[in-house]
C-alpha positions in Angstrom: 0.0 0.0 0.0 2.8 2.4 0.9 4.6 1.7 -2.4 1.4 2.7 -4.4 1.3 6.0 -2.5 5.0 6.6 -3.1 4.7 5.8 -6.8 1.7 8.2 -7.2 3.7 10.9 -5.5 6.7 10.2 -7.7 4.5 10.6 -10.8 3.1 13.9 -9.6 6.6 15.3 -8.8 7.9 14.3 -12.2 4.8 15.9 -13.9 5.5 19.2 -12.0 9.1 19.1 -13.1 8.3 18.5 -16.7 5.6 21.2 -16.7 8.0 23.6 -15.0 10.7 22.9 -17.5 8.4 23.5 -20.4 7.0 26.7 -19.0 10.4 28.1 -18.3 11.5 27.5 -21.9 8.8 29.7 -23.3 10.1 33.2 -23.5 8.0 36.2 -22.7 6.7 38.2 -25.7 7.4 35.4 -28.1 4.4 33.7 -29.6 3.8 30.2 -28.4 4.8 27.4 -30.8 2.8 24.3 -31.4 3.6 21.5 -29.1 4.1 18.9 -31.8 7.8 18.3 -32.3 9.3 18.8 -35.8 10.7 15.9 -37.7 14.4 16.6 -36.7 13.8 17.6 -33.1 15.6 15.5 -30.4 14.7 15.3 -26.8 17.0 17.2 -24.5 19.6 15.6 -22.3 17.7 16.6 -19.2 14.5 14.9 -20.5 16.4 11.7 -21.1 17.9 11.9 -17.7 14.6 12.4 -16.0 13.0 9.6 -18.0 15.8 7.3 -17.2 15.6 8.0 -13.5 11.9 7.5 -13.5 12.2 4.2 -15.4 14.9 3.0 -12.9 12.7 3.9 -9.9 9.7 2.1 -11.4 11.8 -1.0 -12.1 13.3 -0.9 -8.6 10.0 -0.5 -6.9 8.4 -3.3 -8.9 11.4 -5.6 -8.2 11.1 -4.8 -4.5 7.4 -5.6 -4.4 7.8 -8.9 -6.3 10.7 -9.9 -3.9 8.6 -9.1 -0.8 5.7 -11.1 -2.1 7.9 -14.1 -3.0 9.6 -13.9 0.4 6.3 -13.8 2.2 5.2 -16.9 0.3 8.4 -18.8 1.2 7.8 -18.2 4.9 7.6 -21.5 6.9 4.4 -21.9 8.9 2.8 -24.6 10.9 -0.7 -25.7 10.1 -2.8 -27.4 12.8 -5.7 -29.4 11.6 -8.2 -30.1 14.4 -11.1 -32.6 14.1 -13.9 -30.8 15.9 -15.8 -34.0 16.7 -13.0 -35.9 18.4 -10.7 -33.0 19.3 -7.6 -34.7 17.8 -5.1 -32.4 16.2 -2.3 -32.9 13.7 0.4 -30.4 12.9 2.0 -30.0 9.5 4.8 -27.8 8.3 4.5 -26.0 5.0 5.3 -22.8 3.2 2.7 -20.0 3.2 2.5 -20.1 -0.7 1.5 -23.8 -0.6 -1.7 -23.2 1.3 -4.7 -23.0 -1.1 -8.1 -22.9 0.6 -8.7 -26.2 2.3 -5.7 -28.0 1.0 -2.0 -27.6 1.2 1.3 -29.3 0.4 3.6 -30.1 3.2 7.4 -29.7 3.2 7.9 -33.5 2.8 5.7 -33.5 -0.3 2.4 -34.7 1.0 -0.8 -33.1 -0.2 -3.3 -32.6 2.6 -7.0 -31.9 1.9 -9.0 -30.9 4.9 -12.6 -32.1 5.4 -15.4 -29.7 6.2 -15.7 -31.0 9.7 -12.1 -30.1 10.5 -10.7 -26.7 11.5 -7.5 -25.4 10.0 -5.2 -23.1 12.0 -2.2 -21.4 10.5 0.4 -20.8 13.2 2.9 -18.0 12.4 6.5 -19.1 12.3 8.0 -22.5 11.9 7.2 -24.2 15.2 7.4 -27.9 15.9 4.8 -30.1 17.5 6.4 -29.8 20.9 6.1 -26.1 20.9 2.3 -26.0 20.4 0.0 -26.6 23.3 -3.3 -28.2 22.4 -6.5 -27.2 24.2 
């Protein structure tokens, strides 16, 4: 969420810089020229520099967001499956990205599908069966 706000602010700042650069280039008393560039006109070095910096910032922010999402999905969690009728519980270790609705893949390669009469609890962090107290 913060990255979206920062990206929006960055676009607004760049827009103000570009508008300011264009307005300062227009001389007083001289009639305004059409904004369409002529066939031989080249963008200024400053425009290329600003465009490059903006492109690099966008790429860096996108890479940062993608890395954080990947890192979050690779986090190890413990999943406790509790049978609500008998009260028996089993604990599995998995990665957060491997949890999909009522089924998940464990670290040892098993696919676990949970029945409707079982409760699933995702426990933050990678804790073992000895670390969790059952009710």
